[in-house]
N, C-alpha and C positions, 0 to 999 in steps of 0.2 A: 907266673912268679910264685915261687913257694913262699909261704908266710904272709902273702898279701891278703888283706881283708876284702871281702866282698862289700858292695855298697850297703847291704843290710847290716852286716856286722859292724861297719864303721859307724852307721847310725846308732846302733845299739851301744857302742862304746861311748859315743858323744853323749847319748842319753844318760848313761850311768855317771859320767863325769859331772854332767850338769846337775843331777840329782844329789851327788855328793857335795858339790859346791852350795847348793841351795839349802842344805841342812843347816848352814851357819847363818841364813838370813833371818830377819825378823819376821815372825809369823804374821799372817795377814790380819789376824784379829788385833794384834798389838798395833798395827799401823792404823786401823780404824779408830783406835782409842787415843791417837796422837793428833794434837792440834798443831799445825805448823803455820808460821807466818814470817814476814820480813821485819826484822828488828831494826829500829832507827832511833835517833836521838834528836830531840828538840831542846835545846839548852841542856840542863842536867837531867831531864826527864826521859825515860826510856819507854818506847812504844813498840807495839808489834801490830802489823797490818795483816789481815788474812791473805793467804797466797793468792786467791782469786781476785783480789781487789787492786793488785799492783801488775800492770802489764809488762813493765821493764825498769831497770835501774840504769841510770846514766851518770857519768861524771858531769860536773856542771858545764853545760854547753855555753858557747858564745851566744849572746842574745842581743837584740836591738832594744834599747830603752823606748818606752812609750810615754808620750806626754799626756798630762791630765788624768793620771791614775794614782791610786793610793801607793805609798811607799813600799808596801809589801808586794806589789805587782812588779816583779823584776824586769819583765820585758817579754819578747817573743823570740823564739828560736826556730831554726829550720831543722826539722828532723826527718831526714830522707824525703824531702820535698813537701812536707806537711808542717804547717805553722803550729808551734807548740807554745802556748802561753806558759811562762814560768812564774809560779807564785812562791814566795818565801813564807813557809809555815811559822818560822820564828817571828817574822814581822807581823803576821796575821794574828798570832797569839800574844804579842807584845813581849816576847822573849828576845834577849839579846843574842844575835847570831855570833857563832863562834869565829874568831878571826882566822882560824886555820882553813883557808880555802881549799887545800888539797883534800881535806876530809869530807867536804860537802858533796852531796849527791842529789839527784833529782829522781823522784819516784814518779813514773809515768802513770797516770790514771786514765783509763778508757771506761766510760761508764755511759751507756746509752749514747747520746750525742756529744758527751763531754770528753774532750781530749786535752789534758793539761798536765804540766810538770809541777810536782810539789817538791820544793827545795827544802832539804833537811840538813842538819848540822853534820850527821854522820850515818851511814848505814852499817848496822851491826850483824849483818849476815842473817841466814836462816835461823829461827829459833824454834824449838819443838818443846811442847809441854803435853802433860797427860790431860786428856779432855775433861776428865773429872775435877781437875784442879782449877778450872775457870770459875772465878768469883764475880758474879754480876753486880755485887754491890759496889758503890762508889764512895765509900765512907772517907778514904783518905786521898782523894784526888788531889793532885798538886795545885791545881788551879781550876775554878769553876768554869772558866772559859772553854776548858776541853770537854766538859760534861756532855754536850750534845753529840759529840763524835766518838766517845768512849763507851765501850760495851761491857766493861768489866776489867778484870786483871788477873794475871797469873802471879802468885807469890813466889819469890825466890830471894836471893841475897838482897834484892831491891825489887819493887814491883814492876812488872811489865804490862802496861796499860794497853788494852786491845783497842786500837784506833781504827775507825772505819773511814777510809777515803770516800766510799760510796755515800756515807752520811754527810761528809763535807761537801760533795758534789751537789747534794740536794738542798744545801743551806743557802737561803737567799742572801745572807750577809757575806758569804764568800764570793758572790757574783756582784755585789755592790762595790765595784772597783773605781768608779769615777770620783774624783775629788770635788 
């Protein structure tokens, strides 16, 4: 066929198109200097959890209530054949849960042998910050109860508190669920 490309010429053409498209991408160095996490809300407070500390995000699943546990232990759900305890972070921190059920989400935490769902008022999507803008001081923390689980904040229109679900999973008071 006249005008048809050989396999090698076709690969060269594809390579040239890929390089032209890649010119508009963010440079690798800029990606290294960016901190990314999952934004969520507990009451009026905005938090962001490191990407590596959240396994998945779920709509509020149906769960079975458990007797003899604190009120912030919502129950247990079946997640693809595995039992997932659901813990209400608003209740744990003594913050009133938003009445809008359709906004609530569950952040699934898998840490060592811990597999638990953390119910939050709302997930605010992925958030990206310049790594250098992380302020590790907790001078204006909205509530001292958050302090053991917060590793600093990013300043914006409002502070984004860096919340570590792994730190929560290591906290004995989080596992003291019996009444």
